[in-house]
N, C-alpha and C positions, 0 to 999 in steps of 0.2 A: 422164469422167474417165477415164482408160487408168487401172493397172501403177502404170507409172510413177510418175506420178502423189500418186496415196496410199499410195504407198512416200512420198514428196521430202514431201507435207505430215505425216504423220505421224513424223515426222524431228523435221519443225521442230519440234512439238509435244508431244517426246521430247526437246526442245535445251531448250524452251523452261520444260519445265515439272523438269524434270530436277534444276535447282538448288533448285529451291521446297524439289520431295520431299524433298532432302537436310538441306533447312535446316529443315524442319520432325520428322524425325524427330529432328536433332538435336537440338530443340525438347522433343520430346519424353523425349526423355531423360535430358534434364538437367530436367525437369519434377515427373518420378520418381522423380530421386537426389530435389530436392526434400524430395521425398513420402516421402520415407522419415525424414532430415534426423530430420520434423517430428513424426512416426510414434514416431520413437525418445524424441524430444524430451516426451512428450505423457506416451509408456509413464515413464519416467522423473517426469513431475510426478506421476501418480499412483499412482505408491509416498511419493513426500513426503506425499500430502495424506492415507493411508492410514495413513500413521504420526501427522503431523498431529492425524488424526482419533481415532484411538485414544491419544492422549494427550488433546485436551480430549472424550472419554468419559471416562477414567477421574477425569476434576481436575473436569468439571461434575457437576452440578450447585452453583457456583463463589458459597453461599452466607455471611451474616452470621456464620448460625451454626460454619458445617466447617466457618469462614477459619482454619489453626493460629494468625493471621497480626492476629485480630483485639485480641491483648492491646496490643501493639507500638503497634495502627493509635490504640488509643481514644487509648493515654498521648500521644504525637504530639500529638494533638488536641487534647488536656487545657491539654499547655501556650504551645500556642498562642493555640487558648483566652480561661485564665490570664495572657501574655503581654499580649495587645490589651488583654487591663481594664488590665492599668497599665500599663503606653502610655496607652493614656486618659484615664486616675485624671489622671494626671499631667502628659499633654496638655491634662484640663480644670484641674484641679487648681493650676499653679499659676497663672494669670494669674486664678483665678479668686480664692486665699490672698494677690495679689498688695492686688485691686478693696479686701478686705476692708480688709486691713492698711491702705491707705491713706484709708483712708472713717475706721475708730479712730481713724487718730493724726491727721485733719482735725478730728474735734469732738473731740481731746485736744487741739487748741491751741487 
């Protein structure tokens, strides 16, 4: 192989590889841009996590004895329980009263 053949071979490889090198450089550039955007998003997210962590730290431990709404919750629960008890009593009481009334009226005839 002489010098002209070597130059020709190098030119062929350069012509074949050049578009690939350009594409690879473009891909690397796009990847770096995407990584910078991801990094920016993570920094924003870390700030939000830090703020939320501070709020959680201030409000925890949240126990029943420390709850400022304990009385309201107990009132709601008591109302629900008493309302359920009244409804159950009515549902059971009406048919039972009807049955007792029917039995008494049957024996009186």
